[in-house]
N, C-alpha and C positions, 0 to 999 in steps of 0.2 A: 249460120252454124246449126246443124241438126244433131240432137242428142240420140245416140243409139241406145235404146232401152232394152237391155238384156233381160230384165225382170219380166216385162210385158211379153217379150218374144218367147221366153221360156214357158210362161203361163199358157200362152196360146198353143204351143207345140205339145205340152203335156196334156192339154184338153183333147187335142187331135189323137194322141196316143191312147188316151182313156177310151175314146170312142171306138178306135180300132180294136182294142182289147175286148171291149164289150161284144163287138161283132164276132171276134174269134171264138170267145167262150160260148156265145149263143149258137154258133155253128158247130159246137161239139169239140172245139179246139182246147188246148191247154192254156191255163193262165200263166203268163211268163213269171219266172221265179229268179230273183236276184239275191245272192247271199253276199254278206260283207264280213270280213275277218278283221277284228280290231285288237291290236296288241297294246297293252299299257293304257295310260290315261293322258295322252298328249291333248292339250286343250283344243288346238286347231283340228286335229283328227276327230276328236269327239263331236265337235260341231258339224264337221263335214259329213260324218257317218249319220248323225241324227237327221241332217237335211236330206240325205239319200233315202232314209227310211220314210220320211214324210213324202218325198217325191214318188216313191213306189206306191204309196197309198193313193196319191193323186192320179197316178197312171193306171190304177187297177191291177198292179203287180202284187205277187206274193213276195214278201221279203223276210230274210233270216239274218239275224246278227249273231255272230259267234265271237265271244270275248275271251281273251287270254290276258293274264297278268304279264308285266314287263319281263319277268324272269322265265318265261316259257322257253323251252329248249328249241333249237333249230329242228331237231328230229320230230318233236311234237307238232310243230307248225307244218312241216313237210307231210306228216301223216294226215293232218287236217286237209291240206291241199289235195292229197291223193283221194280222200273220202269224197270231197266235193267234185273232183274230176269224174268219179265213178257214179255219182248220184244223178240218175236220169231225170229227177224232178227239178234239179237246179240247172237253169239254162245258161246263166252267167254268174261269175263271182269276182270279187276284188279282195286283195289283201291290202289294207290301208297302209300307205307309206307316210312317214318314215318308220322303219322298224328299229328296235333296240340295237345297239352297236354289236352285240355278240351274234347277231343273225345276219347272214349273207343275203342281202336283198335280191341280188341278181340270181342266186340259186333258187330262191322262193319264186321269183317271177318266171324263171325258165321251167319250174316244176308245174306251173299252171297249164292245163290243156288250152292250146291257143284258140280252140273253137269256143271256149268259155271265157276267154280273156277279154271281157268287155271294157277293161281299162286301156286295151291296145298297147300294152308294154312288152308283150312277148316278142322275142326276136323274129319269129315267123310272121307275126302281124306287122312289125316294123319293116321287115324285108319286103313283104307283099305290098305295103303302102308305097315304099320307095320305087317300085317298078310299076305301080298303078294297077295292081290286081285287087280283087275284092278282099276286104279285110275289116277288122275293127280298127278305126282310127282313134287315137287317144283323145280323151274328152275335151281338153282345152282347144287344141287345133280344130277339132270338129265343130266346137261351139263358135269359134271365130269364123270359119267358113260359112256356117249356118246364118250368122248375123249379117255377113257381107251379102249373102244371097237374099235374105229376108228384106234387106233395105235396098235391094237392086243396085248395089255399088259395083260399078264397072271395074274389073280387075285385069281383063285381057289386054296385054301389051303395056300395062302400067309399070312404072318403076316402084318396086316394093323394097323397103329396108326393114330387116328384122334385127332388132337389138337383143342379143342373147343367143347362146348356142347350146342350151340344155337339151337333154334327151327327151324331156317331157313336152317342151314347147318350141324352142328355137329351131332345132334340127327338123322335126316333122313339119313344122310350119313352112320352113324354107322349101322342103320337098313338095309339099302340097301346092304352094303358091306358084311353083315352077311348072307343075304338071298341067297339060292342056285341058284335062277334064275338070280341073278345079280352079286354080288361079290364073294360069296361062300368062303369068307376069314375068318381068325381068327382076330377078331377086338378088339382093346384096345382103349378106349376113355380117353384122358388125358385133364386136364384143370388146372386152376390156383392153385388148391389145391393138385394136384397130386404129390406124393412123387416119387423120383428116375425117374424123367421125362426124363432126358438125356439117362439113361440106357434103358428105354423102347423104346425110339426113335431109339437107335442104333441097336435094335433087329428087327426093322421094314423093311420089303421088300418094303412097300408102306407107305409114310407119306402124309397125307392130312392135311395141315395147315390152320385152319380157326379160329385163336385165336384173330385176330385183333390187333396184336402188331408188328410193323415194325421190320424186321430183327431178329425176335425171334429165328428162326431156324438157327443154326450155323453149320459149318463143323464138329465139334466134336460130333454133335448129329446124324449124318447121316453115315450109313455104305456104303462101296463101292458097287456100282451097284444098289442102291435103286432108286425107282421111287418117285419123289417128286411133289406133286400137291399143288400149292400155291393159296389159295383163298383170301388172304389178299389184300385189296385195301385201304390203309390209305393215306390221302392227307398230304404230308410232304412239308413244305416251301422250295422253291427253287428259288432263285433270278435270276437264269439264264433262267428260263422259262417265257414266255409271261404271262401265267396264274398266275405266282407267286408260283406255287406248282407243285409237281410231284406225281404220284401214286407210292406207295411203298408197296411191298408184305410183308408177314410174314416171308419170307425166305431171308437170306443174300445171294442173288443169286450168286455173283461173287466167293464166297468161297465155296458154296455148290455145284454149277453146275458141276465142274470137277469130283466130286465123284459119280454123278448120271448116271444111264442108260438112264433115261428120266426125264425131268423137264419142268414145265410150267413157262413162263416168266410173269412178271407183268409190264406194261399192255400187252394184246395180248394172254393171256392164257385162264383162266377160264371165264374172263369177257365177251368176245364175245359169248361164249357158253350159258351164262345165258339167253340172249335175244333170241338166236336161239332155246333154249328149250321151251321158251314161245310160239314161232311160232309152234313148234312141237305139243305142247299141244293144241293150237288153231286149228290146222289142225285136230287133233283127235276129238275135240269138234264139228268142222264143219261137219265131216263125220257122227257123231252120230246124 
């Protein structure tokens, strides 16, 4: 069993990006600029955005954080998106989700210029990805593809089971793993209504778990030598931790790991690659 180290991979990629940015700026080019819009004070979002700002520093990017209180109106937020769309210095920007209930997330996402949509959530980017055209691929699926490539894990012709059908991970992951230029695999998407789920998983060479249920994947669902990618990050109460919680994946790691050829831990697997992918997309936007 080999552990897929997302932290080390992300560190190496960010160092490569920093080197490239240095050369770009030395050659008279513009320093890539990522902006983030944060609404309210959601704990998870605060941490995520803070990590994005740190990653920007590591990559040599310029970063801007725009904050709003949770009672911001939809009009104010749309006006902010419009300003960022028109700002030539901003190469890419994200509006951190989730947003407060009174704001239509889809409306905000669609208002973002797809050429600056480094999160890869705009319908134009999603559509281009689905038919294999150049686009911004959303951060988590891109992070997973990068890890598979970095560890030289063969995907072509393999049976891949994706657990979960969310717009952020499950659906784009299925599209990418199917495509010749990325996964080139035979893909099965399973979800809460799937019948014979255990049997389907046992046939998989690669399992990508993004179902959001702690310890959902158990040893009896995994065949010997399978590759298991755990996207789950659920906060589980833990009195032994200073924070009072620990991050738990969708895979029951201790019992599944011995059966795997490769597996991602939680934390330290897919998580660090998500922010790293955002940096990769920002560099792409900056070059353009």
